[in-house]
C-alpha positions, 0 to 999 in steps of 0.5 A: 461043338458050339457052346451055349455061352455064344448067346452073348455074341452078336447075331452075325458072330453066332452065325459064323460059329455054326458048323455046316460040315456033314461031320459036325457033332450037332445038326444045324437046327440044334446049333441054332437052338443053342445059340438062340437063333431061328432055324432059318437064320443061317440061310438068311441073306439081306434082300435089297429093296428098290429105291422106290420102296425105300422112299415109300417106307421113309415117308410112311415112317415119318408120317406114322410118327406124326399120325400113328392112328393112320391105317393103310387106306389113309397112308395111301391117300397121304402118299398120293398127295406127295405124288407117289403112285402106290396101291393099298396092297403095297402099303400094307406089305411095307407097313408089315415089313416095318413092324408098324402097328396102327393105334386103334383097336381091331383084330389081327393087328400084328403078327403073332405065333399061335403056338406061343403063349400070350401073357396077361397085361399086369401093369393096370393100376400098379404104382411105379414109384421107383426104378426096376418095377417095369421094363419094356421092349419094342422094335422100330424101323430105321430108314437107310439110303438104300435099305433099312434096319431094325432097332430094339430097345429096353427102357425102364418105365420109372426113369425112362433109362435105356438099359440096352439096344441092338440093331438087326437087318431082320426081325429074327428073335436073336437080336431081341435076346441079345438086348435082353441079356445086355439089360439084365447085366445091369439089374432085373425088373419085377415085371417085363412088358412087351407087345404080342409079337412073335419075337417076345412070345417065343419060348427062347425069349420068355425062357430068359425072363422065367429063368430070372424070375421076372413076371411077364406082361403083354399088351392087349392086342391093338392097345399100343398105348399100353407100352406108351413110354417106349413109343415116346422114346421112338419119337424122341430118337427119330426126331432128335437123331435118325431123321436129322442125320439121315443114315446112309449105311449100317456103320452110320447107324451104329455110330449115330446110336452109340453116340445118341443113347449115352446123350439121352441117358446121361445129358438129356433132361426130362420135364416129366422127371423134374428135369433130371436125366434118366441116369440120375433118376434110375440111380437116384442121383441128385443133379 
C-alpha cells in the first residue's frame, strides 16, 4: 500500500510507487490522491515539441521578460519582424503552454478551475516589516534546446529570500506541493499569496496551507503586479542564469539552478535591502 509520507518525494518517485496491478490494495485514483498527484499523472508522458515551436517559445519568453504587457497580437508582430512565419492561434497556444500571463486587466486572463475556491487578496495596505509575513509562489517557463521545463519558486516578500524551488515537465499540482512542503520545513508565513491558477486553488494545495493555519491570499485576475516580487525574481534568474547558460538538458537545469539559488540567497546583494543578501535580511544577520 502507498503511504502518505510519499508526498515528500519527487513527482517521478511518487509515480514509481503507484501499484498498477489489478490486485493492488488501492485504486490508482486513490493512490494518486494519497500522493498528491493528479489522476492523469501516472499516464502522462512528456511530448516532444518541434524545433520550430521551441524556437518560437524561446523568443516569446525573452520578449515577455522585456515587455510583459505584450498580448498575442503584438507578439505575432514581434515574431514576424524576426522572420518567423506564425499565426495568432499558434502564439496563443504557446503562450498558454508557457503559463504566460499578459499584464493588463482583461477577462479570462488565466486558466482557473471553476470548481476550486478563489480567495480574496489580503495584502493591500498591510505593513510588511519583517520576514514571514507574506510568502508568494509562481511558475515560470525554462527553455531547453529541444523542449522546456517549468520552474516553481516560493519567496519571502520582506527579504526576497527564495525558500524553495522545484522543476517539472508538466503543470501538474504535485511539484508545487513539493516546493510548498520544502518551504514549510524552514518556517511558516502569516499570509501565502498566489495567482488564481488551478495548481494553487486546488484542494490539495490549499489544504496544506489550511492545515498549517496560514491565511490564503490570491491576486485579482489580470493583476500580475499583485505578485510583483516574484515577477522580479523571474527576471533576475532568467537574465543572470537561464539565458546566459542556455540549458541543453534537464540535468543542466538542475545543476544550474542548484548553483544559482544559493548564490542569489547568500551572495547577491540587493539595493532594496540596503545591500544585504536575502539570507542576511531573512535571518536578521548584520553583514
